[in-house]
C-alpha positions as CSV (number, residue, x, y, z in Angstrom):
1,M,-7.8,-13.7,5.3
2,I,-8.0,-10.1,4.3
3,Q,-9.1,-8.6,1.0
4,I,-7.0,-6.1,-1.0
5,T,-8.6,-4.4,-4.0
6,F,-6.2,-2.8,-6.5
7,L,-8.5,-0.1,-7.9
8,S,-6.0,1.1,-10.6
9,N,-5.8,-2.5,-11.9
10,D,-9.4,-2.9,-13.0
11,N,-10.5,-3.4,-9.3
12,K,-8.6,-6.6,-9.0
13,S,-9.3,-8.2,-5.6
14,V,-7.1,-10.7,-3.9
15,N,-7.0,-12.4,-0.5
16,A,-3.9,-12.3,1.8
17,P,-3.1,-13.2,5.3
18,P,-3.3,-10.5,8.1
19,D,-0.1,-8.5,8.6
20,S,0.8,-8.8,4.9
21,N,3.1,-6.3,3.2
22,L,1.2,-4.4,0.6
23,L,3.9,-4.4,-2.1
24,R,4.7,-8.1,-1.6
25,V,1.0,-8.9,-2.1
26,S,1.0,-6.8,-5.2
27,L,4.0,-8.5,-6.6
28,R,2.8,-12.0,-5.7
29,E,-0.8,-11.5,-7.0
30,K,0.1,-9.2,-10.0
31,G,-1.7,-6.2,-8.4
32,G,0.3,-3.7,-10.4
33,I,1.6,-1.2,-7.9
34,P,4.7,0.4,-9.5
35,F,8.0,-0.1,-7.7
36,K,11.8,0.0,-8.1
37,C,13.7,-0.6,-5.0
38,G,11.2,-2.3,-2.6
39,G,13.0,-1.0,0.4
40,G,11.7,2.6,1.0
41,L,14.5,4.4,-0.7
42,C,13.0,5.6,-4.0
43,G,9.3,6.4,-3.3
44,T,8.1,4.8,-6.6
45,C,5.5,2.7,-4.8
46,K,3.6,5.7,-3.5
47,C,-0.1,4.8,-3.4
48,R,-3.3,5.9,-1.8
49,I,-5.4,3.8,0.5
50,E,-8.8,4.8,-0.7
51,S,-10.7,2.8,2.0
52,G,-9.5,0.9,5.0
53,I,-6.6,3.1,6.1
54,E,-7.5,2.1,9.7
55,H,-6.4,-1.4,8.7
56,T,-2.8,-0.3,8.0
57,D,0.1,0.0,10.4
58,S,1.6,3.4,11.4
59,V,3.6,5.5,8.9
60,K,7.3,4.8,9.0
61,D,10.1,7.4,9.0
62,K,11.2,6.2,5.5
63,E,7.7,7.2,4.2
64,K,8.0,10.6,5.8
65,R,11.0,11.3,3.6
66,H,8.9,10.8,0.4
67,L,5.4,11.9,1.5
68,S,4.3,15.3,2.6
69,E,2.2,15.6,5.8
70,A,-0.8,16.5,3.6
71,E,-0.3,13.4,1.5
72,I,-0.1,11.2,4.6
73,E,-3.3,12.9,6.0
74,N,-5.0,12.1,2.6
75,G,-4.2,8.4,2.8
76,Y,-1.0,8.1,0.8
77,R,1.5,5.4,1.8
78,M,4.5,3.7,0.4
79,A,3.4,0.1,-0.5
80,C,6.8,-1.3,0.5
81,Q,6.5,0.0,4.0
82,T,2.8,-0.7,4.6
83,F,1.5,-3.7,6.4
84,V,-2.3,-4.5,6.2
85,N,-4.5,-6.1,8.9
86,G,-7.9,-5.8,7.3
87,D,-9.7,-5.1,4.0
88,I,-8.4,-2.2,2.0
89,S,-8.7,-0.6,-1.5
90,V,-5.7,1.0,-3.0
91,S,-5.0,3.2,-6.1
92,W,-1.8,4.8,-7.5
């Protein structure tokens, strides 16, 4: 199991299986990441991986439509497009 800490939700920590989708974990565990479409179209679920960015998969083309190169370099991702393979902390 991996640990995901939702910093913007009073540091709520939850466990999830490896290769978990960040937004789905947030929804299931009431992590609090804002969202609307859940499919990479709106950009509402933009969040910042504060620690553990190395435990996320590569940035998708859908994310590049909503995030600037500078945001990506600073750890921003779209939760609906991000899969997690190790412990992370996330804020929004």
